[in-house]
N, C-alpha and C positions, 0 to 999 in steps of 0.2 A: 660310934655306928659300927654295926658289924660288917665286915668286908664280904662282898660276893663277886659272882660274876654273871654277866648276861646270858639269857636263854637257859638251855638245858631241859631235862625231862625227868620223869620219875618212873622208870620201868619196874615191874615186878622184880625183887631181888633173887629169890629161888636159891639162896645161899645155905639154907637149912639143910640142903641134900649132903653137904660135906663139911660145913663149918665146926661141927664138933669132932670130926674125925682126925686124929693125929697123922702126922706124915709118916708113911712106912717105906722101907725100901721094897723093891719089886719082889714079889714072892719067887719069881723065876727070872734069872737074867736072860736077856735075848741072846740066841744063838749066833746071830749076826748084828752088827750095827752098820748102818748106812749114813756115813757123815757127808752130808752136802757141803759143797764148796762155797756156798752162798748162805751164811748164818748171821748176816749184818747188812746194814746199809752201806753200799759202794760195790765195787767190782768183786767178782768171785775170787777166792783164793786159789793158789796153784799148789798142787800136791808136791811133797817133798820126799814122799816114800814111793816105793814100787810094789808092783805085785810080787808076792813071795817074802816080803819084808816081815820080820817079827817086831812088834810094836808093844810098848808098855802103856799103862794108864798115865796120862799126862805127858806123853811124849808128842812133840809137835809132828803133825803130819801134813800141814799146809800153811803156807805163808801168803799174806796179802799182796796183791799186785798193785794196789793203789790205796785209796780209803778202805780201811778194814781192819781186822784183827786176826791173828793166827788161830789155827783150829788145832785141837789136841785129841788124841786117842781116848775114848771114854771107857774102853775096855782093853785088856791085854789079849794078844792073839796074832793072827797071821792076815796080812792084807791079801785078800782073794779076788779083788776087782777093783779097777779105776775106771769107772764108765758112768754115762748118763742113767740116772734112775729117776723114778717119780719123786716129784719135789712138792712139799706142803704149801708151797706158794704158787703152785700151778705149773703145769708142764713137767719138763725133766731138767735135771741139773747134774753136772758132773760130780760124782760122789766117790768117796773112798770106803770100800766094803772091808769091815773087819770080820774075820771068823774068831768068835769068843773062844779062848781057851779055858775060861772059867776060873783062872788062877788069881785074877784081879792084881797082877804084879804092878807096882807103882814106881815110877822113876820120873823125877822133874828135873829140868834145868833150873827152876827157881830156887833160890835160897831164902830159908825162912828168917824173919826179922822180928822176933819178939819184942825187942826194943826199937820199935819203929820211930820212936822220937828223934833218933839220931839221923834218920834219912832226910835228904834234901827233897824238895818238891820234884825235881827232875828224876830223881831216883825212883820216887814213888810213881810217877808217870811211866817210867820204863818198865817197871814190875807189872804194873796194870796192863800195858800193852803187850809184854811177853805172856801174861796169863790168858790173854785172847778174851778179856771181860767186854762185853757189850751190854747195853741197855737191855735189862730184864723185863721190862714193862710191856714189851712187845715191839717197840719201835727199832731196836737192835743197832742203835748208833754206837760206834766204837767209843768206849768210855775214856780211853787214854786221850783221844782227840778232844772231847768235851771238856776235860780237865785242863789240856794244855791250852785250849783257846780261851779259857776262862781266867788263867793266872794273870794277877794284876788288874783284873776287871771286876771280878766278883766280890761283893760284900755281904751277901746273903746265901746260905746253903739252905737248901729245901730237899728232904727226903720224902719221896712220893710213897705213901703207904696208904693212900686213900682206896685203892681197889674197888672203883666204883662200878665196874662192869658187873652185870647179874651173873649169878652161878659160881664165880671164881672166888676161891677162898686160899690160893697158894700163899700169898703174902700174909693173910690174916693168921694161919697156921705158923708161918715162920716166926711173926712176932710173938706168938705165945711160947714157941718151943726153941726158938733161937734169937731171942730178943737182944741178948748180951753180945751176940756176934753182930748184929746190925748196928748197935750202939757203938761197938768198937770201931766198925768200918766208917761210921759218921766221924769219929774222933780222927781217924786217919785223913779223911777228905778235910777236916777243918783245919788240920796242921798243914795240909798241902797247899790250900787257899791262904793260910795265915789268918783264919777267923777265930773268934772267940765264941760265937753264938751260931746255933743251927736249929732249924725247925724240922719236926716230923709231923706231917699232915695226915690223919687218920679220920675216915668218915665215922660219924657217930653210931653208925649201925653196928660197930664192933666195940662195945663197951668193955669187954674183957681184954682186948688188945690194948685198948687206951690205958686202961689200968695198969697192965703189965708193963708197957713202955714207960709210963710215969714213975713206975717203981724203979726201974733201972736207969732213967734219964739222969744226967749229971753234967757238970762242966759245961754250963751255957746251952744244953740241948734242951729245947722246949718243945713238949708235945701239945699239937693243935688239933682239937676234936672240931671236925668241919661237918656242918649239916648236910645230911645226905642228899646229893644231887648228881645226877649223870650228866655231863662228863667231868666230874671235879677232879678226876686222876690225870686229865690232860695237862701237860706242864704249865701251859699259858694260863689255864683256869685256875690252877693251884696257887701260882705265883700272885695272881690277882686276889685270890680268897685269903692267902696269908699275909701279903705285904701291901696290897692295894695298888700296886704297880701294874700297868698294862702294856704288854709287849706290842709294839706297833706292827702293822701289816708288813710281812716279809722279814721281820726282825726276829732275832734270837734271844732266849732269855738272858744272855751275857749283855744284850743291849741295855738291860735295865738293872744290870748288876746282880743278876741270879744264876745260880747252877742248881739244876734238879736232877737227882738220881733216885732210881727206884730202890725199894726196901731191899730187894733180892741183890740188886747191884753193889749195895753197900756191904751187904754179907761177903759177896764175891770178892770185894776189895780186901776185906779182912783175911779171907782164906788165902789169897795171893801173897799179900804183904807179911802177914804175920806166920802163916803156916806153910808158905811156898807152894800152894796148890793151884794149878791152872784150872781154868773153868771147864768142866767136863760133864756136869751133871746139874739138874735144877728140880724144883718141886714143882708137880704139874697136878691140877685138879682134874680127875676124870668124873664128869657128871652129865647130867640129863636123864629124863625118865626112861629112855630107851635102854639105859644100862642097868644090869642086875645089881651092881654092888658099887656105886658111887664112892669115891674115895680120894684122898691126896697121897700121891706117891712120889719118891725120889727117883728120877728117871735119867740114866745115861743118854747124852746126846746120840742121835741116829737110831734110837729104838723105833721100829716099825710101829705104826698106829695099830695094825692088827694085833700086835702083842700087847699093847696097852688095853684094848678091847677084852681079851683074855684075862688081864690082871683085874679088870673090873667085873668078872665073872660072866662075860659075854652079854650079849643082847637079850633082854627078856622080851622085846618086841622089835619089829623091824623099824630101824630109824628113818625119819622122814628126811632128815639133814644131819650131816656130821661136820663140825666147825672147829678148827684149831683157834682157840680164843672164845670169847664169849658171844652172846646173841647179837650184840650191837656191832662189834667190829671184826667178829671172827671170819677166817677165810674157809669157805666150803670146801671139803674134800672130795676128790673124784677117784682116789685109790689109796686104799689102806696098806698098800705097800709103801707109801710115802713114809718118812720118818721125821722125829722130832728135831728141832734146831733149838738155838739159844733163847729166842724170843717167845717159844711156845709155853704159855703158863697154864693152858688148860685145853682139855679135849672135851667138846660138848656133843653129845649124841642126843638129839631132839625127836621126840615123837610128833606126829602129825598135829596132835592137840597143841603142843609147845610151840612149833614153828609159826612164823607169820603167815597169815592167809596169802595164798597165791592168787594173783589176779592175771587172767589169760591177756587182756589187753588193756593195761593201765592207762588212764587218762587224767591228766592234770586238771583239777577243777577250779585253780587259781584262788584257792582258800587263804593262801598266805601264811598257813600255820608253819610251814619250814622256815620262814623267815623270823618268826617270833622265837622259835626255839633255837636257832643256829647261834652257838656260843662265840663264833668268830665274827658276828655281825655281817654275814655274807647273805645273798640273795639266792638261795638254791633254786627256786622257781626258774629265774632267768638263766642262771647258769645251766641248767638242765636243757632249756630251750635251745641255747646256743650250741650246747655239746650235740643235741640231737641233730642238729643241721650242719654239724661239723665246721662250726664257725669258731676255731680254735682261738684266733687272736681276741675276737669279742669276748669269748669265755675267759680268757686271761685277764682281759681289762676289768673283769669283775672280781678279781683277786680270787680266781678259783684255786690258784695254787696254795693259798692259805688255809684251804679246807683240811681239817685234821681227820675227816673220815669217821667221825665219831658215830654217825648213823642216828643222830638225834632226829634229822629230817626224814629218814626213813621211817623211823618209830612212829612219828606224829602224822604222817601222811595218810589221809583217809582213803586215797585213791590206790595205795601201795605202789606208787611210782619207784622204780629202782633207782633212786638218786645217787646214791653212794657208787653204785656199779658205773653208773654214767659218768661221774666225776673221776674215778679211777681211770676210766678209758681216756677221758679228756686230758688228764695229766700225762699219761703216757704219750698221747699224740703232740702235746704242747712240748714235751721234752724232746721228742725226736724232731720236731719242726725246728726247735732252737739249735739242736746239734746239726742240722742239716744246712741252716743259715751260717752257723759258725763255720762250717767246712767251705762253704761257698766263698765266705770273706776271706779265708785264708788262702783259698786257692787263687783268688784275684790278686791278693798281695804278692804270691809267688809269681 
């Protein structure tokens, strides 16, 4: 019996805009990069450089203050400011601003290990940590933490190359152009976990990538062609599709013996371990009908969004909406002075015709379609009602925190109720409420 997962939708793919376009370096390097101190899940990093310092590509400029990963300079040049700047996640964030000297001088504290087979699991974890690698699929979870927490628990390694979000082709092009690097990264992770087998899941709307990766796969690495359905790229759904195991509510992949890494993350692991390169750049898809020249580009972190628009030939028509990410999970941008971070795999500039229809006063009609498509078996209709009335405990009781914010409910809703926006707000309030209660408990004990 073919394995699958519950729910999901089939949005228009629109990958034809960039899927045949090879990854190119930027035509013009940015004059300044603005490196946000929050590029990952967890607390923002703290700068370890000062205004006036000269830095090189790969030099550590910020250190995590808790859960997180260090941040490295993506260009060489002079630190000209350390101050709050517009943040692609909303609002402003403390950032290190580097004026590019265009010399691209590289210097890294990491040591290349071409013969990585001699490294212990802990040595690999330490290298990944120092390289500043986080999940490249968008979630941004520190990779060294994911590896460490799975040691001794994981029996199945899965590489997420599904790239199910419409428009985005960054991983697709990486598989075609840097597939050998991805495979090598998988081998390093297999060695770290002590595994003999691994799976790479690719949706079947990328037959050329499947063929390419099959030609490179060896040593127990199996390529799994998955029937195209969104959100197959969510790790819990991909686990169920490939292994048949279902991660319980509130659980992590390691709970069912699995570890999932994005294709770009595995390539970054190779760069760090074998070549001694920290994470300073990534492939980004610039797409949407509002752009003159959609393309895939290799972007240094901290590149302003306005610069990326120029790289894509500017706007051929006024955009209705600009998202970092795809149309299902992307975050709308309010300021093109914001800059890229590690989790940005695409910038989507949509025309009015492409964007979802806006409804002035959306009203739920209780059709239940959102319940049918939710891949997490949740009840979005009731979660939204509780969130609207600010009944946070009741919303949490419906496992709202398990929502992966995939947008399937938004996509299917005939009334265009902003469900995911409601859930994001509710999660924020629930976390704040939990922190407040914890502080009150600690105060009583004191």
